[in-house]
C-alpha atoms as an extended CHARMM CRD file, in Angstrom:
* protein
*
       252  EXT
         1         1  MET       CA            -67.2500000000      169.0630000000       14.9630000000  PROA      1               0.0000000000
         2         2  GLY       CA            -65.3470000000      165.8350000000       14.4190000000  PROA      2               0.0000000000
         3         3  GLU       CA            -62.3170000000      165.5430000000       12.1800000000  PROA      3               0.0000000000
         4         4  SER       CA            -64.2150000000      163.6770000000        9.4710000000  PROA      4               0.0000000000
         5         5  ILE       CA            -66.1240000000      166.8180000000        8.4540000000  PROA      5               0.0000000000
         6         6  ARG       CA            -64.1900000000      169.6360000000       10.1220000000  PROA      6               0.0000000000
         7         7  ARG       CA            -62.9720000000      172.4630000000        7.9030000000  PROA      7               0.0000000000
         8         8  PRO       CA            -61.6390000000      175.9910000000        8.4300000000  PROA      8               0.0000000000
         9         9  LEU       CA            -64.3900000000      178.4660000000        9.2100000000  PROA      9               0.0000000000
        10        10  SER       CA            -63.9770000000      180.2960000000        5.9150000000  PROA      10              0.0000000000
        11        11  GLU       CA            -64.6020000000      177.0130000000        4.0800000000  PROA      11              0.0000000000
        12        12  LEU       CA            -67.5020000000      175.9340000000        6.2850000000  PROA      12              0.0000000000
        13        13  PHE       CA            -69.2120000000      179.2780000000        5.7370000000  PROA      13              0.0000000000
        14        14  PRO       CA            -68.4630000000      180.5320000000        2.2050000000  PROA      14              0.0000000000
        15        15  GLY       CA            -68.9980000000      184.2450000000        1.7800000000  PROA      15              0.0000000000
        16        16  SER       CA            -67.9820000000      185.1220000000        5.3250000000  PROA      16              0.0000000000
        17        17  SER       CA            -65.2670000000      187.7170000000        5.9370000000  PROA      17              0.0000000000
        18        18  PRO       CA            -62.2740000000      188.0390000000        8.2910000000  PROA      18              0.0000000000
        19        19  GLU       CA            -63.9630000000      191.1010000000        9.8090000000  PROA      19              0.0000000000
        20        20  GLN       CA            -67.0260000000      189.0690000000       10.7080000000  PROA      20              0.0000000000
        21        21  TRP       CA            -64.9420000000      186.3780000000       12.3930000000  PROA      21              0.0000000000
        22        22  ALA       CA            -62.9740000000      188.9820000000       14.3320000000  PROA      22              0.0000000000
        23        23  ARG       CA            -66.1790000000      190.5400000000       15.5710000000  PROA      23              0.0000000000
        24        24  LEU       CA            -67.6440000000      187.2060000000       16.6350000000  PROA      24              0.0000000000
        25        25  ARG       CA            -64.4850000000      186.1770000000       18.4790000000  PROA      25              0.0000000000
        26        26  ASN       CA            -64.9280000000      189.3120000000       20.5420000000  PROA      26              0.0000000000
        27        27  GLU       CA            -68.7130000000      189.1500000000       21.0010000000  PROA      27              0.0000000000
        28        28  VAL       CA            -69.4030000000      185.3900000000       21.0770000000  PROA      28              0.0000000000
        29        29  PRO       CA            -66.2080000000      183.6330000000       22.2330000000  PROA      29              0.0000000000
        30        30  GLU       CA            -68.2190000000      180.5970000000       23.3540000000  PROA      30              0.0000000000
        31        31  VAL       CA            -68.7850000000      179.5850000000       19.7270000000  PROA      31              0.0000000000
        32        32  PHE       CA            -65.0480000000      179.0120000000       19.1970000000  PROA      32              0.0000000000
        33        33  ALA       CA            -62.9910000000      176.0840000000       20.4400000000  PROA      33              0.0000000000
        34        34  ASP       CA            -59.5220000000      176.6380000000       21.8960000000  PROA      34              0.0000000000
        35        35  ASP       CA            -57.9670000000      176.0880000000       18.4650000000  PROA      35              0.0000000000
        36        36  GLY       CA            -60.2940000000      178.6860000000       16.8910000000  PROA      36              0.0000000000
        37        37  SER       CA            -62.5260000000      176.1510000000       15.1500000000  PROA      37              0.0000000000
        38        38  TRP       CA            -66.3250000000      176.0490000000       15.3790000000  PROA      38              0.0000000000
        39        39  LEU       CA            -67.5660000000      174.7710000000       18.7350000000  PROA      39              0.0000000000
        40        40  LEU       CA            -70.9780000000      173.3150000000       17.9890000000  PROA      40              0.0000000000
        41        41  HSD       CA            -73.7190000000      173.1880000000       20.5420000000  PROA      41              0.0000000000
        42        42  PHE       CA            -76.5640000000      170.6760000000       20.3030000000  PROA      42              0.0000000000
        43        43  HSD       CA            -79.9900000000      171.7150000000       21.5950000000  PROA      43              0.0000000000
        44        44  CYS       CA            -83.3520000000      169.9650000000       21.3960000000  PROA      44              0.0000000000
        45        45  PHE       CA            -86.5890000000      171.7150000000       22.3440000000  PROA      45              0.0000000000
        46        46  VAL       CA            -89.7680000000      170.7310000000       24.1720000000  PROA      46              0.0000000000
        47        47  LEU       CA            -93.0750000000      172.5400000000       23.7190000000  PROA      47              0.0000000000
        48        48  ARG       CA            -95.6240000000      171.9420000000       26.4510000000  PROA      48              0.0000000000
        49        49  VAL       CA            -98.8350000000      173.0760000000       24.7790000000  PROA      49              0.0000000000
        50        50  PRO       CA           -101.6220000000      174.0370000000       27.2270000000  PROA      50              0.0000000000
        51        51  SER       CA           -104.4710000000      171.5510000000       26.7940000000  PROA      51              0.0000000000
        52        52  GLY       CA           -102.5070000000      170.0920000000       23.8770000000  PROA      52              0.0000000000
        53        53  PRO       CA            -99.6560000000      167.7610000000       22.9970000000  PROA      53              0.0000000000
        54        54  THR       CA            -96.2040000000      167.6790000000       24.4910000000  PROA      54              0.0000000000
        55        55  VAL       CA            -93.9690000000      168.2020000000       21.4580000000  PROA      55              0.0000000000
        56        56  LEU       CA            -90.2760000000      167.3550000000       21.1630000000  PROA      56              0.0000000000
        57        57  VAL       CA            -88.4620000000      169.1070000000       18.3180000000  PROA      57              0.0000000000
        58        58  ASP       CA            -85.4820000000      166.9800000000       17.2320000000  PROA      58              0.0000000000
        59        59  THR       CA            -83.8580000000      164.1370000000       19.1340000000  PROA      59              0.0000000000
        60        60  GLY       CA            -80.1850000000      165.0650000000       19.0870000000  PROA      60              0.0000000000
        61        61  ILE       CA            -77.1180000000      162.9990000000       18.3650000000  PROA      61              0.0000000000
        62        62  GLY       CA            -78.1770000000      159.7900000000       20.0790000000  PROA      62              0.0000000000
        63        63  PRO       CA            -76.1680000000      156.9680000000       21.6750000000  PROA      63              0.0000000000
        64        64  GLU       CA            -72.5710000000      155.9210000000       21.1280000000  PROA      64              0.0000000000
        65        65  GLY       CA            -73.4600000000      153.7770000000       18.1590000000  PROA      65              0.0000000000
        66        66  SER       CA            -75.7880000000      156.2470000000       16.4570000000  PROA      66              0.0000000000
        67        67  PRO       CA            -75.2930000000      157.4420000000       12.8550000000  PROA      67              0.0000000000
        68        68  ALA       CA            -73.7770000000      160.6480000000       14.3090000000  PROA      68              0.0000000000
        69        69  ALA       CA            -70.9420000000      158.7810000000       16.0040000000  PROA      69              0.0000000000
        70        70  SER       CA            -68.4660000000      159.3660000000       13.1780000000  PROA      70              0.0000000000
        71        71  TRP       CA            -68.3630000000      163.1110000000       13.7940000000  PROA      71              0.0000000000
        72        72  ALA       CA            -70.4010000000      164.2250000000       16.8170000000  PROA      72              0.0000000000
        73        73  PRO       CA            -69.6790000000      163.9610000000       20.5860000000  PROA      73              0.0000000000
        74        74  VAL       CA            -71.8820000000      160.9470000000       21.3140000000  PROA      74              0.0000000000
        75        75  PRO       CA            -73.5560000000      159.9060000000       23.4820000000  PROA      75              0.0000000000
        76        76  GLY       CA            -76.1400000000      162.6330000000       23.7660000000  PROA      76              0.0000000000
        77        77  ASP       CA            -78.0220000000      163.2050000000       27.0130000000  PROA      77              0.0000000000
        78        78  LEU       CA            -81.5300000000      163.9840000000       25.7870000000  PROA      78              0.0000000000
        79        79  VAL       CA            -83.3450000000      161.5300000000       28.0620000000  PROA      79              0.0000000000
        80        80  ALA       CA            -81.5140000000      162.8750000000       31.1050000000  PROA      80              0.0000000000
        81        81  ALA       CA            -82.3260000000      166.4240000000       30.0360000000  PROA      81              0.0000000000
        82        82  LEU       CA            -86.0070000000      165.5030000000       29.7440000000  PROA      82              0.0000000000
        83        83  ASP       CA            -85.8980000000      163.9200000000       33.1820000000  PROA      83              0.0000000000
        84        84  ALA       CA            -84.5410000000      167.1940000000       34.5590000000  PROA      84              0.0000000000
        85        85  VAL       CA            -87.7790000000      168.8790000000       33.4820000000  PROA      85              0.0000000000
        86        86  THR       CA            -89.9120000000      165.9750000000       34.8080000000  PROA      86              0.0000000000
        87        87  LEU       CA            -90.5950000000      164.3630000000       31.4680000000  PROA      87              0.0000000000
        88        88  ALA       CA            -90.1250000000      160.7170000000       30.5330000000  PROA      88              0.0000000000
        89        89  PRO       CA            -89.8860000000      159.5000000000       26.9270000000  PROA      89              0.0000000000
        90        90  ASP       CA            -93.4270000000      158.1200000000       27.1260000000  PROA      90              0.0000000000
        91        91  ASP       CA            -94.7150000000      161.6050000000       27.9910000000  PROA      91              0.0000000000
        92        92  ILE       CA            -93.8470000000      162.8820000000       24.5050000000  PROA      92              0.0000000000
        93        93  ASP       CA            -96.8970000000      162.9380000000       22.2350000000  PROA      93              0.0000000000
        94        94  THR       CA            -95.2980000000      164.2880000000       19.0600000000  PROA      94              0.0000000000
        95        95  VAL       CA            -91.7380000000      164.3670000000       17.7450000000  PROA      95              0.0000000000
        96        96  VAL       CA            -91.0440000000      166.8740000000       14.9900000000  PROA      96              0.0000000000
        97        97  LEU       CA            -87.8320000000      166.0610000000       13.1540000000  PROA      97              0.0000000000
        98        98  THR       CA            -86.7360000000      169.2910000000       11.4910000000  PROA      98              0.0000000000
        99        99  HSD       CA            -84.6750000000      167.2460000000        9.0570000000  PROA      99              0.0000000000
       100       100  LEU       CA            -83.0250000000      163.8690000000        8.7190000000  PROA      100             0.0000000000
       101       101  HSD       CA            -79.4220000000      164.5880000000        9.6200000000  PROA      101             0.0000000000
       102       102  SER       CA            -77.8540000000      162.3920000000       12.2570000000  PROA      102             0.0000000000
       103       103  ASP       CA            -77.4520000000      165.1320000000       14.8710000000  PROA      103             0.0000000000
       104       104  HSD       CA            -81.1620000000      165.9130000000       14.7390000000  PROA      104             0.0000000000
       105       105  ALA       CA            -82.6880000000      162.4470000000       14.4100000000  PROA      105             0.0000000000
       106       106  GLY       CA            -80.0030000000      160.1770000000       15.8830000000  PROA      106             0.0000000000
       107       107  GLY       CA            -81.6670000000      160.0070000000       19.2970000000  PROA      107             0.0000000000
       108       108  ALA       CA            -85.0450000000      158.8040000000       18.0150000000  PROA      108             0.0000000000
       109       109  VAL       CA            -84.0490000000      155.1320000000       17.9760000000  PROA      109             0.0000000000
       110       110  VAL       CA            -81.6930000000      153.2650000000       20.3130000000  PROA      110             0.0000000000
       111       111  GLY       CA            -80.7770000000      149.6120000000       19.8330000000  PROA      111             0.0000000000
       112       112  GLY       CA            -83.2620000000      149.3230000000       16.9960000000  PROA      112             0.0000000000
       113       113  GLU       CA            -86.1920000000      150.4650000000       19.1360000000  PROA      113             0.0000000000
       114       114  PRO       CA            -87.9510000000      153.8360000000       19.1480000000  PROA      114             0.0000000000
       115       115  VAL       CA            -87.1940000000      155.8850000000       22.2500000000  PROA      115             0.0000000000
       116       116  PHE       CA            -90.4560000000      157.8300000000       22.1650000000  PROA      116             0.0000000000
       117       117  GLY       CA            -92.8610000000      154.9470000000       21.7610000000  PROA      117             0.0000000000
       118       118  ASN       CA            -96.0560000000      156.9420000000       22.2790000000  PROA      118             0.0000000000
       119       119  ALA       CA            -95.1670000000      159.7150000000       19.8510000000  PROA      119             0.0000000000
       120       120  ARG       CA            -96.0090000000      160.3840000000       16.2440000000  PROA      120             0.0000000000
       121       121  HSD       CA            -92.7850000000      161.3250000000       14.4270000000  PROA      121             0.0000000000
       122       122  LEU       CA            -93.4660000000      163.9760000000       11.7960000000  PROA      122             0.0000000000
       123       123  VAL       CA            -91.2170000000      164.3770000000        8.7430000000  PROA      123             0.0000000000
       124       124  GLN       CA            -91.8360000000      166.0630000000        5.3990000000  PROA      124             0.0000000000
       125       125  SER       CA            -92.4600000000      163.6180000000        2.5530000000  PROA      125             0.0000000000
       126       126  THR       CA            -89.8330000000      165.4750000000        0.5170000000  PROA      126             0.0000000000
       127       127  GLU       CA            -87.2600000000      164.6880000000        3.1890000000  PROA      127             0.0000000000
       128       128  LEU       CA            -88.1050000000      161.0010000000        3.2160000000  PROA      128             0.0000000000
       129       129  ASP       CA            -87.8990000000      160.8100000000       -0.5680000000  PROA      129             0.0000000000
       130       130  TRP       CA            -84.4240000000      162.4050000000       -0.4580000000  PROA      130             0.0000000000
       131       131  LEU       CA            -82.9120000000      160.3480000000        2.3730000000  PROA      131             0.0000000000
       132       132  GLN       CA            -80.3860000000      157.5630000000        1.8210000000  PROA      132             0.0000000000
       133       133  GLY       CA            -77.8500000000      155.7260000000        3.9750000000  PROA      133             0.0000000000
       134       134  ALA       CA            -77.5170000000      154.7960000000        7.6350000000  PROA      134             0.0000000000
       135       135  LEU       CA            -80.1980000000      157.1060000000        8.9770000000  PROA      135             0.0000000000
       136       136  LEU       CA            -82.7680000000      155.5370000000        6.6760000000  PROA      136             0.0000000000
       137       137  ASP       CA            -81.9130000000      152.0400000000        7.8940000000  PROA      137             0.0000000000
       138       138  GLU       CA            -81.2550000000      152.7830000000       11.5650000000  PROA      138             0.0000000000
       139       139  VAL       CA            -83.8460000000      155.4580000000       12.3570000000  PROA      139             0.0000000000
       140       140  VAL       CA            -86.5210000000      155.8450000000        9.7000000000  PROA      140             0.0000000000
       141       141  GLU       CA            -87.2160000000      152.1570000000        9.1060000000  PROA      141             0.0000000000
       142       142  PRO       CA            -87.6110000000      151.2690000000       12.8270000000  PROA      142             0.0000000000
       143       143  LEU       CA            -90.0190000000      154.1930000000       13.2410000000  PROA      143             0.0000000000
       144       144  ARG       CA            -91.9540000000      153.0980000000       10.1670000000  PROA      144             0.0000000000
       145       145  ARG       CA            -91.9710000000      149.4560000000       11.2570000000  PROA      145             0.0000000000
       146       146  ASN       CA            -93.4580000000      150.4350000000       14.6120000000  PROA      146             0.0000000000
       147       147  GLY       CA            -96.1390000000      152.6080000000       13.0090000000  PROA      147             0.0000000000
       148       148  LEU       CA            -94.7400000000      155.8210000000       14.4890000000  PROA      148             0.0000000000
       149       149  LEU       CA            -93.7230000000      157.7120000000       11.3440000000  PROA      149             0.0000000000
       150       150  ASP       CA            -96.0460000000      160.2280000000        9.6990000000  PROA      150             0.0000000000
       151       151  ALA       CA            -95.0660000000      161.8020000000        6.3820000000  PROA      151             0.0000000000
       152       152  ILE       CA            -96.5340000000      165.2720000000        5.9300000000  PROA      152             0.0000000000
       153       153  ASP       CA            -96.7180000000      167.5450000000        2.9290000000  PROA      153             0.0000000000
       154       154  GLY       CA            -96.2780000000      171.2330000000        3.6050000000  PROA      154             0.0000000000
       155       155  PRO       CA            -97.5790000000      173.1150000000        6.6370000000  PROA      155             0.0000000000
       156       156  ALA       CA            -99.2480000000      171.1910000000        9.4540000000  PROA      156             0.0000000000
       157       157  ARG       CA           -100.9200000000      172.5180000000       12.5900000000  PROA      157             0.0000000000
       158       158  LEU       CA           -100.1390000000      170.7710000000       15.8820000000  PROA      158             0.0000000000
       159       159  ALA       CA           -102.2580000000      173.0880000000       18.0400000000  PROA      159             0.0000000000
       160       160  PRO       CA           -104.0270000000      176.4260000000       17.5160000000  PROA      160             0.0000000000
       161       161  ASP       CA           -100.7890000000      178.3360000000       18.1270000000  PROA      161             0.0000000000
       162       162  VAL       CA            -98.2380000000      175.7420000000       16.9500000000  PROA      162             0.0000000000
       163       163  LEU       CA            -97.5280000000      175.2910000000       13.2490000000  PROA      163             0.0000000000
       164       164  ILE       CA            -95.0080000000      173.2340000000       11.2860000000  PROA      164             0.0000000000
       165       165  MET       CA            -93.7050000000      175.2000000000        8.2970000000  PROA      165             0.0000000000
       166       166  PRO       CA            -91.4260000000      174.0310000000        5.4730000000  PROA      166             0.0000000000
       167       167  THR       CA            -88.0820000000      175.8860000000        5.5380000000  PROA      167             0.0000000000
       168       168  PRO       CA            -86.1180000000      174.2480000000        2.7080000000  PROA      168             0.0000000000
       169       169  GLY       CA            -82.5150000000      174.6450000000        1.6910000000  PROA      169             0.0000000000
       170       170  HSD       CA            -80.3770000000      172.9350000000        4.2870000000  PROA      170             0.0000000000
       171       171  THR       CA            -82.1770000000      169.7820000000        3.1710000000  PROA      171             0.0000000000
       172       172  PRO       CA            -85.0450000000      169.5100000000        0.6720000000  PROA      172             0.0000000000
       173       173  GLY       CA            -87.6780000000      168.7630000000        3.3030000000  PROA      173             0.0000000000
       174       174  HSD       CA            -86.3490000000      170.8580000000        6.1530000000  PROA      174             0.0000000000
       175       175  GLN       CA            -89.1060000000      172.1580000000        8.4410000000  PROA      175             0.0000000000
       176       176  SER       CA            -89.3880000000      174.5010000000       11.4260000000  PROA      176             0.0000000000
       177       177  VAL       CA            -91.9200000000      174.9100000000       14.2250000000  PROA      177             0.0000000000
       178       178  VAL       CA            -93.6180000000      178.2870000000       14.6680000000  PROA      178             0.0000000000
       179       179  VAL       CA            -95.2400000000      179.2020000000       17.9880000000  PROA      179             0.0000000000
       180       180  GLY       CA            -97.8120000000      181.9780000000       17.9290000000  PROA      180             0.0000000000
       181       181  ASP       CA            -97.4050000000      184.7870000000       15.4400000000  PROA      181             0.0000000000
       182       182  ASP       CA            -93.6570000000      184.2150000000       15.0820000000  PROA      182             0.0000000000
       183       183  ARG       CA            -93.3240000000      184.5950000000       18.8640000000  PROA      183             0.0000000000
       184       184  VAL       CA            -90.8790000000      181.6580000000       18.8730000000  PROA      184             0.0000000000
       185       185  VAL       CA            -89.5030000000      179.7560000000       15.8870000000  PROA      185             0.0000000000
       186       186  VAL       CA            -87.6800000000      176.4690000000       16.4650000000  PROA      186             0.0000000000
       187       187  SER       CA            -85.6320000000      176.6840000000       13.3160000000  PROA      187             0.0000000000
       188       188  GLY       CA            -83.5490000000      173.5380000000       12.9560000000  PROA      188             0.0000000000
       189       189  ASP       CA            -80.5650000000      174.3140000000       10.7500000000  PROA      189             0.0000000000
       190       190  VAL       CA            -81.9490000000      177.3840000000        9.0040000000  PROA      190             0.0000000000
       191       191  VAL       CA            -79.4040000000      179.2950000000       11.1160000000  PROA      191             0.0000000000
       192       192  LEU       CA            -76.3250000000      177.3410000000       12.1240000000  PROA      192             0.0000000000
       193       193  HSD       CA            -73.8820000000      179.9850000000       13.3310000000  PROA      193             0.0000000000
       194       194  PRO       CA            -73.9680000000      183.6300000000       14.5160000000  PROA      194             0.0000000000
       195       195  VAL       CA            -72.1090000000      184.6360000000       11.3460000000  PROA      195             0.0000000000
       196       196  GLN       CA            -75.3360000000      183.9130000000        9.4390000000  PROA      196             0.0000000000
       197       197  MET       CA            -77.2080000000      186.3390000000       11.6660000000  PROA      197             0.0000000000
       198       198  ILE       CA            -74.7510000000      189.0900000000       10.7650000000  PROA      198             0.0000000000
       199       199  ASP       CA            -75.2290000000      188.1990000000        7.0930000000  PROA      199             0.0000000000
       200       200  PRO       CA            -77.9780000000      185.6930000000        6.1630000000  PROA      200             0.0000000000
       201       201  ALA       CA            -76.3990000000      185.3620000000        2.6940000000  PROA      201             0.0000000000
       202       202  VAL       CA            -73.3970000000      183.5000000000        4.1670000000  PROA      202             0.0000000000
       203       203  HSD       CA            -73.7130000000      179.9100000000        3.0050000000  PROA      203             0.0000000000
       204       204  TYR       CA            -72.9900000000      176.6680000000        4.8450000000  PROA      204             0.0000000000
       205       205  VAL       CA            -70.9000000000      174.1430000000        2.9750000000  PROA      205             0.0000000000
       206       206  TYR       CA            -73.1410000000      171.2220000000        3.9650000000  PROA      206             0.0000000000
       207       207  ASP       CA            -76.3930000000      172.8170000000        2.7850000000  PROA      207             0.0000000000
       208       208  GLU       CA            -78.0120000000      170.7760000000        0.0430000000  PROA      208             0.0000000000
       209       209  ASP       CA            -79.1940000000      173.9550000000       -1.7050000000  PROA      209             0.0000000000
       210       210  PRO       CA            -77.2160000000      176.9380000000       -0.3730000000  PROA      210             0.0000000000
       211       211  GLU       CA            -79.0800000000      179.5510000000       -2.4010000000  PROA      211             0.0000000000
       212       212  THR       CA            -82.4950000000      178.3890000000       -1.2380000000  PROA      212             0.0000000000
       213       213  ALA       CA            -81.1810000000      178.1120000000        2.3240000000  PROA      213             0.0000000000
       214       214  ALA       CA            -80.0060000000      181.7330000000        2.2110000000  PROA      214             0.0000000000
       215       215  VAL       CA            -83.3970000000      182.9420000000        0.9910000000  PROA      215             0.0000000000
       216       216  THR       CA            -85.1720000000      180.9410000000        3.6940000000  PROA      216             0.0000000000
       217       217  ARG       CA            -82.8070000000      182.2810000000        6.3670000000  PROA      217             0.0000000000
       218       218  ALA       CA            -83.1590000000      185.9190000000        5.3100000000  PROA      218             0.0000000000
       219       219  GLU       CA            -86.9430000000      185.6610000000        5.2640000000  PROA      219             0.0000000000
       220       220  LEU       CA            -87.1160000000      183.9730000000        8.6830000000  PROA      220             0.0000000000
       221       221  LEU       CA            -84.7040000000      186.3700000000       10.3880000000  PROA      221             0.0000000000
       222       222  GLY       CA            -86.4690000000      189.3200000000        8.7820000000  PROA      222             0.0000000000
       223       223  ARG       CA            -89.8000000000      188.2430000000       10.2600000000  PROA      223             0.0000000000
       224       224  LEU       CA            -88.3250000000      187.6990000000       13.7100000000  PROA      224             0.0000000000
       225       225  ARG       CA            -86.5120000000      191.0220000000       13.6960000000  PROA      225             0.0000000000
       226       226  HSD       CA            -89.6110000000      192.8650000000       12.5540000000  PROA      226             0.0000000000
       227       227  GLY       CA            -91.8290000000      191.3270000000       15.1990000000  PROA      227             0.0000000000
       228       228  GLY       CA            -89.3300000000      190.9010000000       18.0300000000  PROA      228             0.0000000000
       229       229  GLY       CA            -89.7110000000      187.1230000000       18.0430000000  PROA      229             0.0000000000
       230       230  VAL       CA            -87.3420000000      184.5670000000       19.5270000000  PROA      230             0.0000000000
       231       231  LEU       CA            -85.1630000000      182.1760000000       17.5160000000  PROA      231             0.0000000000
       232       232  ALA       CA            -84.6060000000      178.7050000000       18.9710000000  PROA      232             0.0000000000
       233       233  ALA       CA            -81.6740000000      177.2420000000       17.0500000000  PROA      233             0.0000000000
       234       234  PRO       CA            -79.9830000000      173.9230000000       17.8370000000  PROA      234             0.0000000000
       235       235  HSD       CA            -76.3640000000      174.8950000000       17.1490000000  PROA      235             0.0000000000
       236       236  LEU       CA            -76.1070000000      178.4260000000       18.5230000000  PROA      236             0.0000000000
       237       237  PRO       CA            -74.1610000000      178.8600000000       21.7850000000  PROA      237             0.0000000000
       238       238  VAL       CA            -77.3880000000      179.6920000000       23.6300000000  PROA      238             0.0000000000
       239       239  PRO       CA            -80.6850000000      177.9740000000       22.7880000000  PROA      239             0.0000000000
       240       240  PHE       CA            -82.8080000000      181.1450000000       22.5700000000  PROA      240             0.0000000000
       241       241  VAL       CA            -81.8640000000      184.3900000000       20.8380000000  PROA      241             0.0000000000
       242       242  THR       CA            -83.8490000000      187.5080000000       19.9740000000  PROA      242             0.0000000000
       243       243  PRO       CA            -82.4630000000      188.4080000000       16.5260000000  PROA      243             0.0000000000
       244       244  LYS       CA            -83.7710000000      191.9640000000       16.8340000000  PROA      244             0.0000000000
       245       245  ASP       CA            -81.2480000000      192.6390000000       19.6170000000  PROA      245             0.0000000000
       246       246  VAL       CA            -78.0750000000      190.7520000000       18.6440000000  PROA      246             0.0000000000
       247       247  TRP       CA            -75.6400000000      190.5750000000       15.7340000000  PROA      247             0.0000000000
       248       248  THR       CA            -77.7040000000      193.0080000000       13.6580000000  PROA      248             0.0000000000
       249       249  THR       CA            -75.0020000000      195.2910000000       12.2450000000  PROA      249             0.0000000000
       250       250  PRO       CA            -73.6330000000      194.1330000000        8.8840000000  PROA      250             0.0000000000
       251       251  ILE       CA            -69.8550000000      193.9360000000        8.4990000000  PROA      251             0.0000000000
       252       252  GLY       CA            -67.7800000000      193.6080000000        5.3790000000  PROA      252             0.0000000000
């Protein structure tokens, strides 16, 4: 996390405890940088739906000049990562933007042109109404100008077993993608750090509505733990986690 928004862990995650951080340093050292600060990871996710669309969930931090450049390790390598799994940008049918923060939508437009020119880009109307600043001008408007932006209201089904669900709190129109009966949930920033899996009530300082975010997080993790589902979270040190099996014992 770049200097412009970096803070000590206890400030980034209000309500966390020294005991929780000690535990995580032992169990998940890969989430800490050499100086002990938070080492973010940035994951995007592709869903290849049988007899259905190829869905990209989030577009990462984008190029060197993207809105994320002030704080994130640009450039991202999303297109190269897609190529590694034999996908080109034109193969993407649908882009789901979990929310309109620069590290999740910054790779949707490069040089003023949409990267995924054949894809519908789905965003909650509430998110679009809330957005201001560089991302609106540099990402949303080019998508809208090219007829690639679809505003949705509430849940939306992409395929029989793939559902977009509102998961508000981090931003007003935050949304997640649910595969099957909570078999996999691509959660955006509902869960940002393993400390929030130990205690879902731990806030994140950059949540727009921390209380709502905590309720959303507790409900989502509760469902996954009950059913044994998999969490796909962009900033965890590994892209897929089964919450039922890890970081389940409360501390502090």
